[in-house]
C-alpha positions, 0 to 999 in steps of 0.5 A: 741890595741883594743884586737888584739895581734900578734906575729912574730917569738918569738916577740909578741905583744898586750894589756897586759889588755886583760885576755882573748887573754893572756890566749890564748898565754898562751896556744898556746905559754906555755912560761916559762917567758915573758920579757916585753918592760919595767917593766909598761908593765910587771906590767900591764901583772902581774896583767892580768894574776893573776887567770888565769889557767896555769899563775903562772909558767910564770916568767916576766921580764922587763926593767928600774928597776922601784919601781913597779917591785920591789914591784911585784918581776919582774926581771929587767934590770937596764939600766945606763941612766946617762951614756948612756945619757952623751956618747949620748951628747958627741958623737953628739957633736963629730959628729957636730964637726967632721961630717965626722967621721966615724960611730961607735957602743958603747956598755953600758952594763946594768945589771939584778936586779934578783927577 
């Protein structure tokens, strides 16, 4: 997004390929770890941080347990996509059969793959 970074609270968004902004974020916030929205973003950030002073200590994590994350040693949250899909379809079908059924919360835990 054109080199612009923004953050609200502890959530940062920006171009993971922009090394100067990544340096700025590291200098200002001095994070111990960065959790990215997905593994491919974590891999891109890993590549961007190569050679950046004070970046070697920053741990990276992502979501989806993609092979790329494993190749880079990035911790990831494995989401049970098959189960999520099945439950989503079953819930949708139930709602179609009974439109007045109460709203419910369904939790399906993932697992952390530490690398």
